[in-house]
C-alpha positions in Angstrom: 109.3 82.2 90.9 113.0 81.5 90.1 114.0 78.6 88.0 115.1 76.7 91.3 111.8 77.1 92.8 109.8 76.2 89.7 112.0 73.0 89.5 111.4 72.3 93.1 107.6 72.8 92.8 107.7 70.2 90.0 109.0 67.8 92.3 106.4 68.5 95.0 103.9 68.2 92.2 105.1 64.9 90.9 106.7 63.3 93.9 107.1 59.7 92.5 108.8 60.7 89.3 112.8 60.7 89.1 113.0 63.2 86.2 112.0 66.5 88.1 114.7 65.5 90.8 117.3 65.0 88.1 116.5 68.3 86.4 116.9 69.9 89.9 120.3 68.3 90.1 121.2 69.7 86.8 120.3 73.1 87.9 122.4 72.8 91.0 125.3 72.0 88.8 124.8 75.1 87.0 125.1 77.2 90.2 128.7 76.2 90.2 129.5 76.1 93.9 131.0 73.0 95.5 128.1 72.7 98.0 125.5 72.8 95.1 127.4 70.3 93.2 127.7 67.8 96.0 123.9 68.2 96.7 123.4 67.4 92.9 125.6 64.3 93.0 123.6 63.1 96.2 120.3 63.5 94.3 121.6 61.5 91.5 123.1 58.9 93.6 119.9 58.3 95.5 117.8 58.2 92.3 120.2 55.7 90.7 120.3 53.3 93.7 116.9 51.6 93.7 117.3 50.9 90.0 120.7 49.3 90.4 121.1 45.4 91.1 122.3 44.8 94.3 124.8 42.3 93.1 126.5 44.7 90.9 129.7 46.6 91.9 128.0 49.7 90.9 125.5 49.0 93.6 128.2 49.0 96.1 129.9 51.9 94.8 126.8 53.9 94.9 125.9 52.7 98.3 129.3 53.7 99.8 129.1 57.3 98.3 125.6 57.7 99.6 126.7 56.8 103.2 129.7 59.2 103.0 127.6 62.0 102.0 125.0 61.2 104.3 127.5 61.1 107.2 129.1 64.4 106.3 126.2 66.5 105.0 122.7 65.1 106.1 122.5 67.5 109.0 123.4 70.4 106.8 120.9 69.5 104.3 118.2 69.0 106.9 119.0 72.5 108.5 116.4 74.4 106.3 113.6 72.1 107.9 115.1 72.5 111.5 115.0 76.2 111.7 112.6 78.3 113.7 109.1 78.1 112.4 110.0 74.9 110.3 108.2 71.5 110.5 111.3 69.6 111.9 112.3 72.3 114.4 111.8 70.3 117.5 114.0 67.4 118.5 111.1 64.8 118.6 111.0 65.0 114.8 113.4 63.5 112.2 113.6 63.1 108.5 115.1 60.8 106.1 116.4 61.3 102.7 115.2 59.3 99.6 116.0 60.0 95.9 117.8 63.2 97.2 115.0 64.8 99.3 113.2 64.2 102.7 110.5 61.7 101.9 110.3 60.0 105.5 109.3 61.7 108.6 109.0 60.8 112.2 106.8 62.9 114.5 103.9 62.9 116.9 100.4 62.7 115.1 99.3 66.1 116.5 102.7 67.7 115.4 102.0 66.6 111.9 98.5 67.8 112.1 99.9 71.3 113.0 102.7 71.4 110.6 101.3 69.3 107.5 100.6 72.2 105.1 104.0 73.8 105.6 105.8 70.4 105.7 104.6 69.4 102.2 105.6 72.7 100.7 109.1 72.2 102.1 109.8 68.4 101.2 108.2 65.6 98.9 107.2 63.7 102.0 105.7 60.3 101.2 105.8 58.4 104.4 104.6 59.5 107.8 105.9 57.5 110.8 103.9 58.4 114.0 105.8 58.4 117.3 103.1 59.2 119.4 99.2 59.6 119.1 96.0 59.6 120.9 92.8 58.4 119.5 91.6 62.2 118.9 94.4 63.0 117.0 94.4 59.7 115.0 90.7 60.5 114.0 91.8 63.9 113.0 94.5 62.5 110.8 92.1 60.5 108.8 90.1 63.7 107.9 93.4 65.6 107.2 93.7 66.7 103.5 97.5 66.3 103.4 97.1 62.4 104.3 96.2 62.1 100.6 99.8 63.4 99.5 101.2 60.4 101.3 101.7 56.8 100.2 102.9 55.2 103.7 101.4 55.4 107.2 103.3 53.6 110.0 101.6 53.4 113.2 103.9 50.6 114.6 104.0 50.3 118.5 101.0 52.6 119.1 99.1 50.4 121.3 95.6 51.8 120.8 94.0 48.3 120.3 91.2 47.9 117.8 90.4 51.5 117.8 93.0 52.1 115.3 91.1 50.1 112.8 87.8 51.5 113.6 89.4 55.0 113.0 91.1 54.1 109.9 88.2 52.6 108.1 85.7 55.4 108.8 87.1 57.8 106.3 88.1 57.3 102.7 91.1 59.7 102.8 93.1 56.7 104.0 92.4 54.9 100.9 95.4 56.8 99.3 97.6 54.9 101.6 99.3 52.2 99.8 101.4 50.8 102.6 99.9 50.4 106.2 102.1 49.4 109.0 100.2 48.3 112.3 102.9 46.4 113.8 102.3 45.8 117.7 99.3 48.2 117.6 97.4 45.7 120.0 94.9 44.6 117.3 92.8 41.5 117.8 90.4 39.7 115.4 87.9 42.4 115.9 90.2 44.8 114.4 91.4 42.4 111.6 87.7 42.1 110.6 87.2 45.8 110.5 90.1 46.4 108.2 88.8 43.5 106.1 85.4 45.1 105.9 86.5 48.6 105.2 83.8 50.2 103.1 85.9 51.7 100.2 88.5 50.8 97.6 91.5 50.3 99.4 94.5 49.5 97.0 97.1 48.6 99.5 100.4 47.1 98.5 101.5 46.1 101.9 99.5 45.7 105.2 101.9 44.7 108.2 100.2 43.5 111.3 102.9 41.6 112.8 103.1 41.4 116.6 99.4 41.7 117.2 97.0 39.1 118.7 95.2 38.0 115.5 94.1 34.5 115.4 94.3 32.5 112.0 90.7 33.2 111.4 91.3 37.0 111.7 94.4 36.5 109.3 92.4 34.7 106.9 89.8 37.5 106.6 92.6 40.0 105.8 93.9 37.6 103.3 90.7 37.4 101.8 90.3 41.0 101.4 94.0 42.0 100.5 95.6 38.8 99.3 99.3 38.3 99.8 100.2 41.8 100.8 99.4 41.0 104.4 102.7 40.7 106.4 102.5 38.7 109.7 106.2 37.9 110.0 107.4 38.1 113.8 
């Protein structure tokens, strides 16, 4: 394993840590090419941004630099994930950079199930946004080992009704998810009660159930279980 491969593996092993990413940026600088130095700068800019107060001139400077580099180079940096036999090879998939690497992906549930193992060796993905799914695929997702590598699952606008809550609360793999977005999923009080009664420890930090037909009683049940993390804004 080369130095670059070892450093990238450290990022995959510790996806929430900044230091492995900064070490990878240092390694890129050592390679000496203009392309590598630009990639290194991009990593550092995106790592610094979340830690910079938005009211400071530095934040505006970093934001402008980030946007310029994304406009100029995002497609080039995504290219390795878009090649034949790669997880973002199809037009219905997309990736978003955070802290210098692809952390957010959009894709059908079935496609994630097919490519999850490969995807998570190619990028430190932490957030999955499902663009299309059937109940069978969603059931398979909750049994997928790679789901435990994610911290955010977004099922917004997948109008599968209260079956979504039934499926999500049947398997504890979902308990690793810290942010769950169920906006406009067709949930009712029945689904709200199922979520509130999930039979495992679920340390959610955000539960978004906006644009669902959940009554104040159902929302109260969610609030009792999960507290102020429940999002109901419309």
